[in-house]
C-alpha positions in Angstrom: 0.0 0.0 0.0 1.3 3.4 -0.9 2.6 5.9 1.7 0.0 8.4 0.4 -2.8 6.0 1.2 -1.6 5.6 4.8 -1.5 9.3 5.3 -5.1 9.6 4.1 -6.2 7.3 6.9 -6.7 9.3 10.1 -6.4 7.3 13.3 -8.6 8.9 16.0 -7.4 7.6 19.4 -10.0 9.1 21.7 -11.9 7.4 24.4 -14.3 4.7 23.3 -17.7 3.7 24.5 -18.6 0.0 25.1 -22.2 0.7 24.1 -23.0 -1.4 21.0 -26.8 -1.9 21.4 -29.0 -0.5 18.6 -30.4 2.2 20.9 -26.9 3.5 21.5 -25.4 3.2 18.0 -25.5 6.9 17.8 -22.6 7.2 20.2 -20.3 5.0 18.2 -17.4 6.6 16.2 -14.6 5.0 14.3 -10.8 5.5 14.3 -11.3 5.7 10.5 -12.1 9.3 9.5 -15.8 9.5 8.5 -17.3 12.8 7.3 -20.6 13.9 8.7 -22.3 13.4 5.4 -20.9 10.0 4.6 -23.3 7.2 3.7 -21.1 4.7 5.5 -20.4 5.5 9.1 -19.7 2.8 11.6 -23.4 2.4 12.2 -23.8 1.2 8.6 -21.2 -1.5 7.7 -22.8 -2.7 4.5 -21.9 -5.8 2.5 -20.4 -5.7 -0.9 -18.0 -7.3 -3.4 -15.2 -5.4 -5.1 -12.2 -6.1 -7.4 -8.7 -4.7 -6.6 -5.7 -5.5 -8.7 -7.5 -8.3 -10.4 -8.6 -10.0 -7.1 -12.2 -10.2 -6.0 -12.9 -9.3 -2.3 -16.0 -9.6 -0.1 -16.0 -6.4 1.9 -17.7 -3.7 3.9 -17.5 0.1 3.7 -16.4 2.7 6.3 -16.2 6.3 5.3 -14.2 6.7 2.1 -12.8 3.2 2.5 -13.6 -0.4 1.6 -12.5 -3.0 4.1 -11.7 -6.5 2.7 -13.3 -9.2 4.7 -11.4 -11.6 2.4 -8.1 -10.3 3.6 -9.2 -10.4 7.3 -10.3 -14.0 6.8 -7.0 -14.9 5.2 -5.3 -13.3 8.2 -7.2 -15.6 10.6 -9.4 -12.9 12.2 -12.5 -14.9 11.9 -11.0 -18.2 13.0 -12.5 -18.0 16.5 -15.9 -16.9 15.3 -18.7 -19.3 16.3 -20.9 -19.0 13.2 -18.4 -18.3 10.3 -16.6 -21.6 9.9 -13.2 -19.9 10.0 -14.2 -17.3 7.5 -14.5 -19.7 4.6 -17.5 -17.7 3.4 -15.1 -14.9 2.5 -12.0 -16.8 1.3 -11.8 -17.2 -2.5 -15.4 -16.2 -3.0 -16.6 -14.2 -6.0 -19.9 -13.3 -4.4 -21.6 -13.0 -1.0 -23.9 -16.1 -1.5 -22.0 -18.3 0.9 -22.1 -15.6 3.6 -25.8 -15.0 2.8 -26.6 -18.7 3.3 -25.1 -18.8 6.9 -28.1 -16.9 8.3 -28.8 -14.2 10.9 -26.5 -15.4 13.6 -23.5 -15.2 11.2 -24.5 -11.8 9.9 -24.8 -10.4 13.4 -21.6 -11.9 14.6 -19.6 -10.5 11.6 -21.2 -7.1 12.2 -20.3 -7.2 15.9 -16.7 -8.1 15.2 -16.3 -5.4 12.6 -17.8 -2.9 15.1 -15.2 -3.9 17.7 -12.4 -3.7 15.2 -13.4 -0.3 13.7 -14.8 1.6 16.7 -12.7 4.2 18.3 -10.7 2.7 21.2 -11.9 -0.8 20.3 -10.0 -4.0 19.6 -6.8 -3.1 17.8 -6.5 -6.2 15.6 -6.9 -4.2 12.5 -6.0 -0.7 13.7 -2.7 -1.6 15.3 -1.5 -4.0 12.7 0.0 -1.7 10.1 0.7 -4.3 7.5 -2.8 -5.9 7.7 -4.5 -2.5 7.8 -2.7 -1.3 4.7 -3.6 -4.5 2.9 -7.3 -4.7 4.0 -8.3 -1.0 4.1 -8.3 0.7 0.7 -9.9 3.8 -0.7 -13.2 3.0 -2.3 -12.2 5.2 -5.3 -9.5 2.6 -6.0 -11.8 -0.4 -6.2 -14.3 -1.6 -8.8 -17.6 -2.6 -7.4 -19.3 -5.7 -8.9 -22.6 -7.4 -8.4 -22.7 -8.6 -4.7 -24.4 -11.9 -5.4 -25.0 -14.6 -8.0 -28.7 -13.7 -8.4 -30.6 -17.0 -9.0 -34.0 -15.4 -9.4 -35.4 -11.9 -9.6 -39.0 -11.0 -8.8 -40.4 -7.5 -9.0 -43.5 -6.5 -7.0 -46.0 -3.6 -7.2 -46.2 -2.7 -3.6 -46.8 1.0 -3.5 -50.5 1.9 -3.3 -49.9 5.4 -4.5 -48.0 4.2 -7.6 -50.6 1.4 -8.4 -53.4 3.9 -8.0 -51.8 6.5 -10.3 -51.1 3.9 -13.0 -54.7 2.5 -12.6 -56.2 6.0 -13.0 -54.1 6.7 -16.2 -55.1 3.4 -17.9 -58.5 2.4 -16.4 -60.0 5.5 -14.8 -60.4 6.7 -11.2 -63.3 4.3 -10.4 -61.3 1.2 -11.4 -57.8 2.3 -10.4 -56.9 -0.7 -8.3 -57.7 -4.2 -9.4 -59.8 -6.2 -6.8 -56.8 -8.4 -5.8 -54.4 -5.6 -5.1 -55.3 -5.0 -1.4 -55.4 -8.7 -0.7 -51.9 -9.8 -1.9 -48.6 -8.3 -3.0 -48.8 -8.4 -6.8 -45.6 -9.3 -8.6 -44.0 -10.7 -11.8 -40.9 -12.8 -12.4 -38.1 -10.7 -13.9 -34.9 -11.6 -15.6 -31.8 -12.0 -13.3 -29.4 -12.1 -16.2 -30.0 -8.4 -16.9 -29.6 -7.1 -13.3 -26.5 -4.9 -13.4 -24.4 -3.0 -10.9 -24.5 0.8 -10.6 -22.5 2.6 -13.4 -23.4 0.1 -16.1 -24.8 2.0 -19.2 -28.3 0.9 -20.3 -29.1 0.9 -24.1 -32.4 2.2 -25.3 -34.1 -1.0 -26.7 -35.9 -1.9 -29.9 -39.2 -3.6 -29.5 -42.7 -4.2 -30.8 -45.0 -1.2 -30.2 -48.3 0.3 -31.4 -48.1 4.1 -31.8 -51.7 4.8 -30.8 -55.3 3.7 -31.3 -55.5 5.6 -34.6 -52.6 3.5 -35.9 -53.1 0.1 -34.4 -50.7 -1.9 -36.6 -47.6 -3.1 -34.5 -44.2 -1.9 -35.6 -40.6 -3.0 -34.7 -39.2 0.3 -33.6 -36.9 2.1 -31.2 -38.3 2.7 -27.7 -39.7 6.2 -27.5 -40.9 6.2 -23.9 -37.8 5.2 -21.8 -38.4 5.4 -18.1 -36.9 4.8 -14.7 -38.6 3.3 -11.6 -37.5 4.3 -8.1 -37.5 1.1 -6.1 -35.8 -0.8 -3.2 -34.5 -4.3 -3.7 -34.3 -7.0 -1.0 -31.7 -9.8 -1.1 -32.8 -13.1 0.3 -30.5 -14.8 2.9 -30.5 -17.9 5.0 -30.5 -21.5 3.8 -33.8 -21.0 2.1 -37.1 -23.0 2.4 -37.5 -26.4 0.9 -39.6 -26.8 -2.2 -43.2 -27.3 -1.1 -42.8 -25.7 2.3 -44.0 -22.0 2.5 -42.3 -19.5 4.7 -44.2 -18.5 7.9 -44.9 -14.8 8.4 -43.3 -14.9 11.8 -40.0 -16.2 10.3 -39.9 -14.0 7.2 -37.6 -11.4 8.7 -34.9 -14.1 8.9 -34.8 -14.2 5.1 -34.1 -10.4 4.8 -30.3 -10.2 4.2 -30.4 -6.5 3.3 -31.6 -3.8 1.0 -30.3 -2.0 -2.1 -31.5 0.8 -4.3 -33.1 -0.6 -7.5 -33.9 1.1 -10.8 -36.3 -1.1 -12.8 -35.7 0.5 -16.3 -38.9 0.4 -18.3 -39.7 0.8 -22.0 -43.3 2.1 -21.6 -44.4 1.9 -25.2 -43.1 -1.7 -25.5 -44.7 -2.6 -22.1 -48.0 -1.0 -23.0 -48.5 -3.2 -26.1 -47.2 -6.5 -24.8 -48.4 -6.7 -21.1 -51.9 -7.9 -21.7 -52.7 -10.6 -20.6 -49.7 -12.0 -18.7 -47.9 -8.8 -17.5 -44.5 -7.2 -18.2 -42.0 -8.9 -20.4 -39.5 -7.3 -22.8 -40.4 -3.8 -21.8 -38.8 -4.6 -18.4 -36.1 -7.2 -19.1 -33.7 -4.8 -20.8 -31.9 -3.9 -17.5 -32.3 -3.5 -13.8 -29.7 -1.4 -12.0 -28.9 -1.9 -8.3 -26.6 -0.1 -5.9 -23.5 -2.3 -5.1 -23.6 -2.1 -1.2 -26.2 -4.1 0.6 -27.5 -2.4 3.7 -28.2 -4.9 6.4 -31.5 -5.2 8.2 -29.5 -4.7 11.4 -28.2 -1.3 10.3 -31.8 -0.3 9.4 -33.4 -1.5 12.6 -33.4 2.0 14.2 -35.3 3.4 11.2 -38.4 1.3 11.5 -41.6 3.5 11.4 -45.3 2.7 11.3 -46.4 1.4 7.9 -49.6 2.4 6.1 -52.7 0.7 7.5 -53.7 -2.3 5.5 -57.4 -2.4 4.9 -58.9 -4.9 4.5 -56.9 -6.9 7.0 -54.7 -9.4 5.1 -55.4 -13.1 5.3 -53.8 -14.8 8.3 -50.8 -16.1 6.4 -49.9 -12.5 5.4 -50.9 -10.8 8.7 -47.6 -9.5 9.9 -47.4 -8.6 13.6 -44.6 -6.2 12.8 -46.5 -3.2 11.6 -43.5 -1.2 10.4 -41.7 -0.1 7.3 -38.2 1.4 7.0 -38.2 5.2 6.8 -35.6 5.8 4.1 -35.6 9.2 2.2 -35.4 8.5 -1.5 -34.8 10.8 -4.5 -34.3 10.6 -8.2 -31.9 12.9 -10.2 -31.7 13.3 -13.9 -28.7 14.8 -15.6 -29.1 15.6 -19.2 -26.4 15.9 -21.8 -24.4 19.1 -21.1 -25.8 19.6 -17.6 -23.2 20.1 -14.8 -25.2 18.2 -12.2 -28.5 16.3 -12.0 -31.8 17.9 -11.2 -33.9 16.2 -8.5 -37.1 15.3 -10.3 -38.8 13.3 -7.5 -38.5 12.6 -3.8 -40.2 9.8 -1.9 -39.8 7.5 1.1 -39.7 3.7 1.5 -42.4 4.2 4.2 -44.9 4.7 1.3 -44.8 1.0 0.5 -48.1 -0.6 1.4 -46.8 -4.2 1.5 -43.6 -5.1 3.4 -40.7 -7.2 2.1 -41.7 -9.7 4.8 -45.1 -10.1 3.3 -43.7 -10.2 -0.3 -41.4 -13.1 0.8 -44.2 -15.0 2.4 -46.6 -14.6 -0.5 -43.8 -15.5 -3.0 -43.5 -18.8 -1.1 -47.2 -19.4 -0.3 -47.4 -22.1 -3.0 -44.2 -23.8 -1.8 -41.9 -21.9 -4.1 -38.3 -22.3 -2.7 -36.4 -19.0 -2.0 -32.7 -19.3 -2.2 -29.8 -17.1 -0.9 -28.9 -14.5 -3.4 -32.4 -14.2 -4.8 -33.5 -10.6 -5.4 -37.0 -9.1 -5.0 -37.9 -5.6 -6.0 -40.5 -3.4 -4.2 -42.1 -1.9 -7.3 -42.1 1.9 -7.9 -42.2 3.8 -4.6 -44.5 6.8 -5.0 -45.9 9.2 -2.4 -49.2 11.0 -2.3 -47.9 14.3 -3.9 -46.9 14.9 -7.6 -43.3 15.7 -6.6 -43.2 12.2 -4.9 -44.0 10.1 -8.0 -41.3 7.6 -8.6 -41.4 7.3 -12.5 -41.6 9.6 -15.5 -44.8 7.8 -16.4 -46.4 9.4 -13.3 -44.4 12.7 -13.3 -45.5 13.4 -16.9 -48.9 11.7 -16.3 -48.5 9.4 -19.3 -46.9 12.2 -21.4 -49.6 14.8 -20.8 -47.3 17.1 -18.7 -43.7 18.3 -19.1 -41.1 18.1 -16.4 -39.0 21.3 -16.6 -35.2 21.0 -16.2 -32.7 23.6 -14.9 -31.0 23.9 -18.4 -34.3 25.0 -20.0 -35.1 21.6 -21.5 -38.1 19.5 -20.6 -38.8 15.8 -20.2 -41.8 13.6 -20.6 -39.7 10.5 -20.7 -35.9 10.0 -20.7 -33.7 11.2 -23.5 -30.6 9.6 -24.9 -27.5 10.2 -22.8 -29.6 11.1 -19.7 -28.0 9.9 -16.5 -30.3 8.7 -13.8 -29.3 8.9 -10.1 -31.2 7.1 -7.3 -30.3 8.2 -3.8 -31.4 6.7 -0.4 -30.6 7.9 3.1 -32.0 6.9 6.5 -31.3 9.9 8.8 -30.3 9.3 12.4 -29.3 11.7 15.2 -25.8 12.8 14.2 -25.3 10.2 11.5 -27.0 8.7 8.4 -27.2 5.3 6.9 -26.8 5.7 3.1 -27.0 3.3 0.2 -24.3 4.8 -2.0 -24.7 5.3 -5.7 -27.2 3.8 -8.1 -26.5 5.3 -11.4 -27.2 4.5 -15.0 -26.8 6.3 -18.4 -29.2 5.8 -21.3 -27.3 5.0 -24.4 -28.9 5.6 -27.8 -30.5 2.6 -29.5 -28.7 0.6 -32.1 -28.9 2.1 -35.5 -30.5 -1.0 -36.9 -32.5 -3.7 -35.3 -31.1 -7.2 -35.1 -34.0 -8.6 -37.1 -33.5 -8.8 -40.9 -35.2 -6.0 -42.9 -38.2 -7.0 -44.9 
């Protein structure tokens, strides 16, 4: 490690507190310098995978740094851990799947160990070992983030009542906005895990089959005209998973929540609008789904639970969750057009606006005995709030193209333009610290000049 890197790392040797319970997390500080506006204070300690000098590492983030759990495991720091099998889940791994499969006790033990090693005045196993510290603790700007898991299956839900109502009004009218089943179960569809990409991956505007309008009903193979983002949260499944044919009980569902990410479910609205009847979304959705690279653990988000929206009618017993909370996470979407110096915030929302919880989504997903596996990903669906500035998609912000969204450079948007860069942001705000999700960014590349299909 360079001398410059070591000088960037500030060791704060003040007195430490032994308080590590959730209620007292606010008093914790680290010997690693962490700015007040950092997404990754010691209270966060997310899970991720990064590449450095050609080697893949499982890791966590602290301030401006990534800490390699792989290096710590190779140095024997997890050998005495009760639930980590000597740190094998981090050694030579390309993903977090092995760690995810170990379950809640292993996740908490790892988090507790990291807290002890990183807190000010804590165990000096990392802080006081210069050689190990320089090898394990590296600037995040020097590493390449990759997908944190091998995603076996991806399912996207439709769990915001405000979003579902808005879309229903646009397409079916106010009196028939919500389908009869919507308030009885979390509606979802199976997505395509192969096109889930990590933040920073460009997304190409697709070609697809569309119908221009009712006056011109003949389908055409054309470039997507109505490119859109969707502001969502994603939940990674952890634990050993349930056996095929054995549904997950609502009282056990929280044990399957490994952690959350930001998720942009890119949508080609004109393609989607033509193809979705009668079986739901298909190629209008499978072009790409962008996620933030750091998975924020349920343990880190525990202090940010808040009352969820009332569910009326009361869900059936198998979905009736005794935990009446959602996470309060402030969300926003920025769009930066070509030539703009920075993104304009076009929408703000909060994860608390989700009607259905991830616990309920997991339970309903497995109600028929579907087996959930570590590394599976489920999306929340677009998270919209009750006000127009809280709508989580261009479809809603422009009200299906009837309104224009004004940008600071004088341009307007109804849907996304080529070379627009979309930024999702998520922060849970505590007293004196915040739990952030890091970046979730994607740029819209122009469509291919010609379709793949042969010309007639």
